[in-house]
N, C-alpha and C positions, 0 to 999 in steps of 0.2 A: 935605460931603466924601464921606460914606458913600454918599449917593445918586448922586453923580457916578461914584464908583468902581463901583457896581453897574451903572450904565448902560454903563460902559466894558467891564465883563466880558461883558454881554449882547451887545454889538456884536462883541467878539472871538470869542465862541462862535458867533454867527450867521455871521460871515465864514468861520470854520473849517469849519462843516458845509455851507454852501450855496454857497461860492465854486466856480465851475466847475473841473473837473479840468484841471490844467496840461497844455499841449500836449506837453510833454516828459516827463511823468510815466509810470512803468511801467504797462503794461496786462497783467493776468493773467487768463487764460481757461481754465476747466476744462471739459472735454467729458465727458459721460456718454452712452454709446451702444453701438453694436454694429458689425457689418461695414459698414453704410452710412456710418459715420463713419471707420472705420480703413482701408477700401479706399483705396489710393493716398495714405494718410497725410494726410487732409484738414486736421487741425489744423496740421500742418507747412506745408501750402500756405498756409493763412491767415496763419500767422506770417511766412512769406516775403513775402507781399503787403503785410502791415502794415509790415514792416521796410523794404521798398522805398518805401512811401508816406511813412513817418515814420522816416527814418534815424537820428534822434537819440533815439528812444524805445526803451525796453526792452520787448520783447514776450515774454511767457512763456505757454506752453500746456502742458496736461497732459491725457492721455486715459485714462479708465477704461472699458474695453470688454471684450466677449466676444461671439463669434458668436451671433446669434439672441437676445441678451439683451433682456429687457423691463425697464421701469422697476421693476416689482415684483421681478424677479430681482435687479436692482442693489440695491434697498432691503434685501432679505433677505440678500444676500451681505455687505453692510456696507462693502465697500471704497470705494464711491462716497461714502457718508456720511462715512467717515473722511477722505477726500480733501477734501470740502467744509470740514470742521472743521480741516484740517491747517494752513491758512494763509489769508492774506487774498487772496480772489479778487475781481476786478471783475465778472466774468460767469461764470455756469455754464450751459452749453448742454446742454439735454436733448433726446435723440432716442429716440423710442419705437420698438419693433419695427415692421417694415414693415407688418404687418397690425394695428397698434395693440394688440398684446399678446393679442388674442382673435380667433379666426377660426372660420369654419364650413366644414366639408368636406362636400360632397354628392357622393358617388361620387368622381370624379377631379377635381372642380373645387373651388377654394378661394375663399372670400369673406370679407369683413370681418364680424366679429361686432359685439357692442355695445362701447361705449367706457367702460363703468363702471370697469374695472380701470385703464385709462390715466388717467382723471380722478382716481381715488383716489390713485394713487402720484405723479402730477404735483403734486397738492395737498400731499402729504407732503414731497416734495422742495422745493417752493416755500417751505414753512415753514422747513425747514432752511437753505435758501439765504439767505432774508431774515434769519434769526437770525445768519448769518455775515456779514451786511452786504454781500451781493453781489446782483447782479441776475439774475433768471431769464430765459433766452432759450430759446424753443422752436424747434427746428429742424424745420420742416415738411418731411416727406419727399415723395416722388414716387410716382405710380402705376406699375405695371409696364408693360412695353412693349406687351403684348397687352391691357391693361385700362385704357386712358386714361380711361374714364368714371369710374373709381374715384378720380380726383383730387378730385372733389367731396366724397367722404367724408373724405379726409385734410384737405382745406381746412377743412371744417366742424369737425372734431374739434380740430385745432390752434388754429383761430381762437377757438372757443368757450372752451377752457380758458385761453388767453392773455388773452382779454377778462375772464373771470371773476376771474383772479388779478392783473390789472393787470401782466402780464409782457410782455416783449418778444417779438415774433413775427418770425422770419426766414422769409420765404415762398419757401424754396428750391424747393418743388414747383411754384409758379406760374411761376418763372423757367424751370424744366424744361419746363413745358408750352409756353412761348413758343419754345423752341429745338428741341424734339423733332421738329418737322416738317421741319427742315433735313436733307436727305439727306447733306450733306457733314459733318455733325457727329453722330456716334453717341454719345449720352450713356450708353448701356448697355454693361455687360459682356456677354459671350456668353450668359449665363443670362437676359437680359432683365429682370433685377431690380437687381442691384448696379451701381454706377457704373463706367463706364470712366474713363480718365484725363480725358477731356472732362467727364464727369459730376462727378468729384471737384473739378475746377477750378471748375465751376459752383457746387458746394457752398461752396467757399472764397470766391469772389467775392461770392456772395449774403450769406454771413455777414459778410464785410468791409463790405459796403454797410450792413447792418443795425447792426452794432456801432459802426463808426466814422463812420457817417452821411456817407460820402465816396464819390464815384464811383470805381470801380475801372478805369474806361476809361483805357487807356494803360499799365497795369501789364503786367509781363512774363508770357508764357505758358510760359516755360522756367524751371522751378523745381527747385532741388536742396534737399535737406534730409535729416533723419534718417528712415529707414524705421521705421514703427511696427508692432509686432506686433499680433496679434489681441487681446491684453490691454492694448494701448496703450503697451507698453514700447518706448522708442526704441533703435535700433541705435547702433553706435559710430561708424560712418563716414557721411559725407554722400554721398548718391547722387542721381541724377536721378530726380525723382518724376513730373514731367509735362513734356512738350514740345509745347505747343499751337501750331498755326499762327497766324499773326498775324490772319488773317481770322476763324478760329474763336474765338480769344481775344476779339476785339473784339465779336463777336455775343453771346458769353456774358456779357461784361462789361456790355454795353448792356442785356441782358435782366435781369441781376441788379440793376442800378441802377434800372431802370424799375419793377420790382415793389415797390421800397422807397419809391417816391414817395408822398406823402400822397394825391394824387388817385387813384392806382392802388389804394391800400388801400381808400379810400372806395368806389370803384366795384366792386371785385372781392371783397373779403372782410371788410369791416367789418360787413356785415349779411347773413351767409351763412345760408341756411336748411338745415335738416337734410335730406339727400337720402333718397329712398325706398330700401328694401332692393332689392338686385339679385338676389335669389333667393327661391324659395318653398320652404317646408318640405315635403318629400315625405310623402305619405300613402298608405296601402294602400287598394285598392278591393275591397270585399266584394260578390261577385256570386252566390255559391253557398252552400248550406248546408254548414257545416264541422262534422263530428263525427268521432268515433274511427273509425268504419267507412270514412268517405270519405278519411281521410288515412293510415290504416295502411299500412305497407310501406316500401320503399326508394325514395327520390327522388334524382334526379341533377340537378345544376345548376351554376350559376356565381354569382359574387358579386363586387361591387366592394370587398368587405372587404379583399381583396388580389388584385392582378392577377398575382401570381407563381405561381399554381397552375393545374393542368390543369382542375380542377373541384372540386365539393363534393358530398358524399354525406350525405343526411339519412335516418336510419333511425328510423321511428316505430313503436312497438309498445305494446300494452296488457298489463299483468300484473295480473290481478284488476281492481280499480277504479282502478289507477294507470296513468297515461300516461307512457311512457318515450321519451326522445329522445336520439339520438346524432348528433353532427355531426362529420364528418371532412373535412379539406382535403387533397387529393392533389397532390403534385408528382411529377416523374419519379423522385425519390430517396427520398421519405418520405411518410408519412401523419401529419398533425398533427390531434390531437383538440382540441376546445374543450370546456371544462367546461360542463355543463348543469345548471341549477337552476330552481326555481320554475315548473315546467311546469303550464300550465292552459289551459282554453278559456273564453273570455269574450266575450260580444257577437259571436258567430259568428267569432271569431278565435282562432288558436293563439298563445299567449304563453309565452315563457320567457326566461331570462337566460343569456348565454354569458360565460364567464370565460376571458380570455386571460392565463394565468399568466406567460408570458414577458415581456409588456409591462405586466402588472398593470392590465389594462383590463377592465372589465365593461360589457357592452352589453345593453340591453333589446331583445328581438326581438318583432315582431308579424307574423303571417302570415294571409293570406286565401286562399280557394280561388276561382279564376276560370278558367273554360273548361278544367277538368281540370288546372290548374297551381297550385302553391303559390307565391305571390309575397309577399315580405316586405321589411321594412325594419328595420335595426338602428340603435339610437341609443346614443351614448356621449359622455361628457364627461371629459376629462383634459388636464392641462397647458394649460388655458384653450382647448382645441380641442373644439368640438362637431362630432361626426361622424354623418352619416347615410349608410348604405350599403344598396344594394339586393341582394336575394337572389332568385333565380328557379329553381324546381325543377319537373321533370316526371318522367314515367316513362321518358323516353328516355335510355338509357345512353350514347349518343354526345354528348359535350360538347366543344366546341372541336376537333372532329375526332378525339377520342380516346374509346375505350370505357372509361369509368370503372370499370365492373364488372370488366373484365379486368385493369385496373391494380390494383384492390383485391385480386383473386385472386392476382396475381403477387407483390404485396408480402406478403400473408399467407403464401404458400409460402416466400418468402425468409426470413421469421422462423423458420419451422420448419426449413428446410434449414440455416440458419446454426448452429443448435444441434447438428445431426447431422454436417454436413460441414465446419464451420469457416467463419468469416466470409468470407474472401477467395474461396474456391471458390464459396460460395453467392451472393455478390454478383456475381461474374463471370457466373455462369449467369443471374442475374436481369437484368443489363444486356443480355445476348444476347437473352433472351426479350422484354424490353421493346423492344429495337430492332426485332425482327421484328413486334411489335405495331403500332408506329407507322410501319413501312415505311422506316426509315432508321437508320443507326448512331447510337447515343447512348452516351455514357459521362460520368460526372461529371468536372468539371474538377479539376485538381490543386489549384487555389486553394480550391475548395469542400471537398475532402477534408482539406486541411491545416487549414483554419479550423475544420471540424467536430471534428477531432482535438484542436485546442487548447481548444475549448469543453468537450469531454468530459474532458480532463485537468483543467481548472479545477474541474469538478464532481466530481473524484475518481473518474471512471469510467475507470480506467486501462486495463483490458483493451479496452474499447470504443475508447478513443483509439488504442491500439496497432494494433487491427484496421484502423482507417481509415488509419493510416500505412502498414501493410503493403499495403493495396489501392492506395494512391498509388504505392508503389514498384513494384508489378506493372504498373500502367497507364502509368507514366511512368518507365521504367527509366533513361532518359538522365540523369535528375537524381538526384544523390546523396540517399539517404534519411537522415533524422535518426537518431541513435542510438536503440535501442529504449527504451521506457519501462519503469520497474521494474514487476514484476508486482504485482498488488494483490489477488488472490483475488476479483476481481469476476466475476460470472456472464458467460458468453459474450456478446459484443457483439451487439446487434440489428442488423438491416440499417439502411441510412440511411432509417429509417422511424420507427415510433412512439417517442416519448420523446426524439428527437434534435432539438435546436433548430437553426434555420437560422443561417447565419453571414455577416453579421448577418441577422436576420429581416426580411422585408419588413413594412411597416406593417400591423398588424392580425393578424399570424400568431401562433400559439402552439402549445405542445406539451402533451401531457397529463402 
């Protein structure tokens, strides 16, 4: 009797754990992603498609998101992990940041970096998801409008980690590639990166095909639901989320179903090879002897470190046996200094480190001398972004059509005059002289002055903040000026120059 009873228990347990999920049982899906997921409320679109296909089933979705979020960011924040552990989910959909969490910037172009961070946190989340007895689904994203060749990188990355972990792969990016050539269906939002309504509908139909293993062909392209915020929080009222034409919906549905077929997977991404890098790391070319005598003096130039400046001035001098370097970036309204340290000459190159205090970024610099010009590259790494920026200097004071030496002289005079004449009078005189210099009228925008004043106030530079407000009131009298700030015994405000941070600063800028 005991033996028979034991066998009976084994049979019951086996049936309980391995019996297929009932067709009318609830399906609960947790999404972890960013704007690629919350644009047009993709989880709500998937829920609506599933309810239409399975009217008797309960479909629940939840989104944990934030703009630009990486899987590492989600893991560190803790909200996603808490959501995984909060209840019983059937599927957890993971969507990595569009550049896979790490990227390389070379001048004004951005490329994919390595995938180490993506893989590390995908593995961590997969362990947590399996511990919660749910299934991991990787949401393969798409390449940007102007970079279709980068889909191979995304396909390789998502396929590799899904294969390694035995997870489910939803090939959204491959469906995107099939549809993107149709001129009648624009999958992209105006920025060429985020999904349009058509693009989000493709996300939903692809995930539907993957999770439910059912064709979405014939389902509605007109969907209402709760609008999700950037953090994934649903609104109170149902609104129209997408309204896709019948022809457009059918083409998207067919592509979404096709890429989920076993033969398509075998042919296109079950054995994907790692693609070659699409960039080369820039290097400096050393062609002339570089020594103190050859490089002493003031150099004028430009840099891709930030494109929001008129130009850059590099001042190199020797004091005894010590080499001193000053680096200033000039805009029409201010002079920004970058901190300099570890100056040395090595292997016929000038090397030093610049510190951008405003953005807390340090960059290593290397310069060479070629045909009488100093050409350099800066390298930095922060927030999982590797940046390479070019710097080019010569003795020519004219840069981008502006005499940088004259701009520097005007801003130096402004600092002196503001202490003697008062900030507003000195600033008005400066802008008049600067306008004459460039041959057209120039004055700072009201938005700029107000933002700068706000920053100064936050940093407790109250006199400076009030001076900026006073200048805004003079230049834009038609707008009512805010009430004066309380006096704070601060020294007279400097011009919109040294020590005043930009509002907000362009990437790579800083103040002394």
